[in-house]
C-alpha positions in Angstrom: 19.8 -4.9 24.1 20.6 -1.3 23.3 19.6 -0.1 19.8 22.4 1.5 17.8 21.8 4.9 16.2 23.1 5.6 12.8 23.4 8.8 10.8 23.0 8.5 7.0 22.0 10.7 4.1 18.6 9.9 2.5 16.5 11.5 -0.1 13.1 13.1 0.7 11.3 10.1 -0.6 13.4 7.7 1.6 12.8 9.9 4.6 9.1 9.9 3.9 9.1 6.1 3.7 11.0 5.8 7.0 8.6 8.1 8.7 5.6 6.2 7.3 7.0 2.9 8.7 7.7 4.5 12.1 4.1 6.0 12.2 2.7 2.6 11.3 4.7 0.9 14.1 3.6 3.5 16.6 -0.1 3.2 15.7 -0.5 -0.5 15.3 -3.1 -2.0 15.4 -5.4 1.1 15.4 -4.0 2.8 12.2 -3.1 -0.4 10.4 -5.2 -0.3 7.1 -4.4 3.3 6.1 -0.8 3.5 7.3 0.4 0.2 5.9 -1.2 1.0 2.6 0.6 4.4 2.5 4.0 2.9 3.4 3.5 0.2 0.8 2.5 2.8 -1.9 5.7 4.8 -1.2 7.8 1.7 -1.3 6.2 0.5 -4.6 6.7 4.0 -6.2 10.3 4.0 -5.3 10.8 0.6 -7.0 8.9 1.4 -10.2 11.1 4.3 -11.3 14.8 4.4 -12.1 16.4 5.0 -8.8 19.4 7.4 -8.8 
């Protein structure tokens, strides 16, 4: 199945989260503890503050 490519506007924080997730997926299982922690931290920080 071919993956569909989309173009959307994202904030710098959203882009950083997407890149962290991609980096985690590329490195699994070798980089697992540090990268999953980093992505989770970015995600949590985005949820804690009022999102505009």
